[in-house]
ZAMARGU-4260 file (C-alpha; in steps of 0.2 Angstrom, whole numbers, plus 5000, padded with zeros to 4 digits):
<rodrens>
0) 5000/5000/5000 | 5005/5018/4999 | 5015/5027/5011 | 5018/5046/5010 | 5031/5054/5020
5) 5042/5069/5019 | 5045/5087/5023 | 5030/5094/5014 | 5025/5077/5007 | 5014/5069/5020
10) 5019/5051/5020 | 5008/5036/5015 | 5009/5018/5015 | 4997/5004/5012 | 4992/4987/5008
15) 4988/4983/4990 | 4994/4999/4984 | 5009/5009/4981 | 5017/5024/4991 | 5022/5041/4987
20) 5021/5059/4993 | 5009/5073/4994 | 5007/5085/4979 | 4990/5091/4984 | 4977/5088/4998
25) 4968/5072/4993 | 4949/5071/4996 | 4949/5060/5012 | 4931/5053/5012 | 4920/5049/5027
30) 4928/5049/5044 | 4924/5032/5053 | 4934/5034/5068 | 4952/5035/5075 | 4966/5023/5081
35) 4979/5030/5093 | 4974/5047/5089 | 4975/5045/5070 | 4959/5049/5060 | 4952/5035/5049
40) 4944/5040/5033 | 4935/5029/5020 | 4933/5034/5002 | 4917/5030/4993 | 4927/5021/4981
45) 4932/5008/4994 | 4913/5003/4995 | 4912/5002/4976 | 4927/4991/4976 | 4920/4980/4990
50) 4904/4978/4980 | 4914/4973/4965 | 4924/4960/4975 | 4908/4953/4982 | 4901/4951/4965
55) 4916/4942/4959 | 4916/4930/4974 | 4898/4925/4974 | 4901/4912/4960 | 4918/4905/4967
60) 4911/4903/4984 | 4895/4895/4978 | 4904/4883/4968 | 4916/4879/4982 | 4902/4875/4994
65) 4891/4865/4982 | 4906/4854/4978 | 4908/4850/4996 | 4891/4845/5001 | 4875/4838/4994
70) 4865/4850/5005 | 4857/4864/4995 | 4866/4880/4997 | 4855/4896/4996 | 4860/4911/4986
75) 4857/4922/5002 | 4870/4911/5011 | 4883/4913/4997 | 4880/4932/4996 | 4882/4933/5015
80) 4899/4924/5014 | 4905/4935/5000 | 4900/4951/5009 | 4910/4944/5024 | 4925/4941/5014
85) 4924/4958/5006 | 4922/4967/5023 | 4937/4957/5028 | 4947/4963/5013 | 4944/4981/5018
90) 4948/4977/5036 | 4964/4969/5030 | 4969/4985/5021 | 4965/4995/5036 | 4976/4984/5047
95) 4990/4986/5035 | 4989/5005/5036 | 4987/5005/5055 | 5003/4995/5055 | 5012/5009/5045
100) 5004/5022/5056 | 5009/5014/5073 | 5026/5011/5067 | 5028/5029/5061 | 5021/5035/5078
105) 5034/5024/5087 | 5048/5033/5079 | 5040/5050/5084 | 5033/5055/5067 | 5017/5064/5065
110) 5003/5053/5057 | 4990/5064/5049 | 4978/5051/5044 | 4974/5034/5037 | 4963/5033/5021
115) 4955/5018/5012 | 4953/5023/4994 | 4947/5010/4982 | 4959/4995/4982 | 4972/5006/4990
120) 4976/5013/5007 | 4986/5028/5012 | 4995/5033/5028 | 5000/5051/5028 | 5014/5056/5040
125) 5028/5069/5042 | 5042/5071/5042 | 5051/5058/5032 | 5060/5044/5042 | 5077/5050/5047
130) 5087/5034/5044 | 5087/5020/5032 | 5082/5008/5046 | 5067/5018/5050 | 5062/5019/5032
135) 5063/5000/5031 | 5053/4996/5047 | 5039/5009/5043 | 5037/5002/5025 | 5038/4983/5030
140) 5026/4985/5045 | 5011/4985/5033 | 5015/4970/5023 | 5020/4961/5039 | 5003/4964/5046
145) 4995/4955/5031 | 5008/4941/5033 | 5002/4938/5051 | 4984/4939/5046 | 4987/4926/5032
150) 4995/4914/5044 | 4981/4916/5057 | 4968/4912/5044 | 4977/4897/5038 | 4980/4891/5056
155) 4961/4893/5058 | 4958/4881/5044 | 4966/4868/5054 | 4952/4869/5067 | 4937/4870/5055
160) 4930/4860/5040 | 4940/4867/5025 | 4925/4868/5014 | 4912/4874/5027 | 4906/4891/5028
165) 4919/4897/5041 | 4933/4888/5032 | 4928/4896/5015 | 4929/4913/5023 | 4945/4909/5032
170) 4952/4902/5015 | 4948/4918/5005 | 4954/4930/5019 | 4970/4920/5021 | 4973/4920/5002
175) 4969/4939/5001 | 4981/4943/5014 | 4994/4932/5007 | 4992/4942/4990 | 4993/4958/4999
180) 5009/4953/5008 | 5018/4947/4992 | 5012/4960/4980 | 5016/4975/4992 | 5034/4968/4994
185) 5037/4969/4975 | 5053/4980/4973 | 5046/4996/4965 | 5038/5012/4970 | 5025/5017/4974
190) 5023/5000/4983 | 5030/4996/5000 | 5043/4985/4993 | 5049/5001/4983 | 5052/5009/5000
195) 5062/4994/5005 | 5073/4997/4990 | 5075/5015/4994 | 5080/5010/5012 | 5093/4997/5006
200) 5101/5009/4993 | 5101/5023/5005 | 5110/5012/5018 | 5123/5006/5006 | 5127/5022/4997
205) 5122/5035/5010 | 5112/5044/4997 | 5093/5044/4999 | 5090/5052/4982 | 5099/5037/4974
210) 5088/5026/4983 | 5073/5035/4978 | 5078/5034/4959 | 5081/5015/4961 | 5064/5012/4969
215) 5056/5022/4955 | 5065/5012/4941 | 5060/4996/4951 | 5042/5003/4949 | 5043/5003/4930
220) 5050/4986/4930 | 5035/4979/4941 | 5022/4988/4930 | 5030/4981/4915 | 5030/4963/4923
225) 5011/4966/4926 | 5008/4970/4908 | 5017/4955/4902 | 5008/4944/4914 | 4991/4951/4908
230) 4996/4948/4890 | 5000/4929/4893 | 4989/4916/4883 | 4974/4911/4893 | 4972/4928/4901
235) 4955/4937/4899 | 4940/4946/4907 | 4940/4957/4921 | 4957/4951/4928 | 4966/4957/4913
240) 4958/4974/4914 | 4962/4975/4932 | 4980/4970/4929 | 4982/4984/4916 | 4974/4997/4927
245) 4985/4992/4941 | 5001/4992/4930 | 4996/5010/4924 | 4994/5015/4942 | 5011/5009/4947
250) 5019/5016/4932 | 5012/5033/4936 | 5017/5032/4954 | 5035/5027/4948 | 5035/5042/4937
255) 5030/5053/4951 | 5044/5046/4962 | 5057/5049/4949 | 5051/5067/4946 | 5052/5070/4965
260) 5070/5064/4965 | 5074/5076/4951 | 5066/5090/4961 | 5075/5086/4977 | 5091/5086/4968
265) 5089/5105/4965 | 5084/5109/4983 | 5101/5110/4992 | 5106/5128/4992 | 5089/5135/4989
270) 5084/5147/5003 | 5070/5160/5006 | 5082/5174/5008 | 5091/5171/4992 | 5075/5169/4982
275) 5066/5184/4989 | 5062/5198/4977 | 5066/5216/4981 | 5050/5223/4988 | 5043/5241/4988
280) 5033/5245/5004 | 5018/5256/5001 | 5002/5261/5010 | 4986/5252/5004 | 4978/5268/4998
285) 4991/5271/4985 | 4984/5268/4967 | 4990/5252/4959 | 4997/5262/4944 | 5007/5273/4955
290) 5014/5258/4965 | 5020/5249/4950 | 5028/5265/4943 | 5038/5267/4960 | 5043/5249/4960
295) 5050/5250/4943 | 5060/5266/4947 | 5068/5257/4962 | 5070/5240/4953 | 5058/5231/4965
300) 5048/5217/4958 | 5036/5215/4972 | 5025/5226/4983 | 5020/5225/5001 | 5006/5235/5009
305) 5011/5242/5026 | 5001/5249/5040 | 5004/5266/5049 | 5018/5258/5059 | 5027/5252/5043
310) 5023/5234/5046 | 5019/5223/5031 | 5001/5217/5032 | 4997/5212/5014 | 5007/5206/4999
315) 5002/5212/4981 | 4995/5197/4972 | 5003/5196/4955 | 4989/5186/4947 | 4977/5200/4952
320) 4988/5213/4945 | 4990/5203/4928 | 4971/5202/4927 | 4968/5220/4930 | 4967/5230/4913
325) 4980/5244/4912 | 4967/5258/4910 | 4959/5253/4927 | 4976/5253/4937 | 4976/5271/4941
330) 4959/5270/4949 | 4962/5254/4959 | 4971/5254/4976 | 4985/5242/4980 | 4975/5236/4994
335) 4962/5229/4982 | 4974/5218/4973 | 4983/5212/4989 | 4982/5197/5000 | 4982/5198/5019
340) 4998/5190/5026 | 4990/5175/5035 | 4999/5163/5047 | 5011/5152/5037 | 5014/5166/5024
345) 5029/5173/5033 | 5045/5163/5030 | 5062/5165/5039 | 5076/5170/5027 | 5086/5156/5033
350) 5073/5143/5028 | 5080/5132/5014 | 5079/5115/5005 | 5067/5102/5011 | 5061/5114/5025
355) 5057/5128/5013 | 5047/5116/5002 | 5038/5109/5017 | 5033/5127/5023 | 5026/5132/5006
360) 5016/5116/5004 | 5008/5118/5022 | 5001/5135/5017 | 5000/5136/4998 | 5001/5155/4992
365) 5007/5164/4976 | 5018/5175/4987 | 5026/5175/5005 | 5034/5188/5016 | 5052/5184/5020
370) 5059/5190/5036 | 5076/5190/5045 | 5078/5193/5063 | 5060/5199/5063 | 5063/5212/5049
375) 5055/5210/5032 | 5068/5208/5018 | 5058/5204/5003 | 5044/5193/4995 | 5046/5176/4989
380) 5035/5172/4974 | 5030/5154/4972 | 5034/5155/4953 | 5052/5159/4957 | 5054/5144/4969
385) 5045/5132/4956 | 5057/5139/4942 | 5072/5133/4952 | 5066/5116/4955 | 5055/5112/4940
390) 5057/5125/4926 | 5044/5116/4915 | 5031/5118/4929 | 5036/5136/4931 | 5033/5139/4912
395) 5016/5132/4913 | 5012/5143/4928 | 5017/5159/4919 | 5008/5154/4903 | 4992/5150/4912
400) 4992/5168/4919
</rodrens>
């Protein structure tokens, strides 16, 4: 399953899914409770997937029961067992995620949430594990839970009739957890096995980014293997479609991981102070046209609205200015096209690298006030930061204005 860690990238880990980082806030679904202070959410897709699993199991469970007894087996009884197995599958995914969550908490990480999302689970935590060993243990905890559950189910089969109702439920739950255990240990991101690759390469080469790249390439290999498997003679029906969808999901996750590694290679040396634009302080009642003229005269590329005491209270929003027709700028005040500096929009000039990225992801904004020793030193425009770590994305931001 997915795990999502990292400064600015909440971590996630899961059972039948893959893991990797937080680009934007994911819709979490319905909150159903909490475990050890961690909120548990269930996406509507999880119920859709459970219904799909139920429909696929009805035929298999019916055939299994009817082959083992001459007693008539009702459709209602078969449906009830299929529903039990589907519910058990979702609970197995949840147990997998809780394994990640509790292990992350044990190492002092902040776990934001656990979410069941279709056939995948996500555990979001921050910051990233500080050592390869912790990375390994957090990633392995989820599959380990499924391995234990599979073992418990198969031990239970020793105590009950194998082809009875209870035995049938235990058989399918054991098989499901065994698949979750094996599949999630496949050595490629975004699967947990990919995080194990990250940890191993990190430990051997003392380079986390090299580990992240290795895990991403492993994800492409796993996705390719699924495509080959789905193309084998005899394959067909829903299973092939599911295999291809899963391969696409893994390939996309691997691509995102590789892209993340490239972004992080550019982070060292980037600081809020170095990226801050020269800023012109003006009062909010100054006309926009006049403020832009003054800024051009002094070579400033940002404008901050100050109060009577000279303290910045707002930052001129570049998008709002771009949208303002030139003929209206003399009649519009700077205050009208500026955004109030809310908590989180003030950055220390010394903030750099992963910490800087985490800060801007916690409070997304087009501009931030940069201060040093409590004094304003400039404005950091988000497009400037993006341009340094992902020039193509910055170009898209500019062209969309």
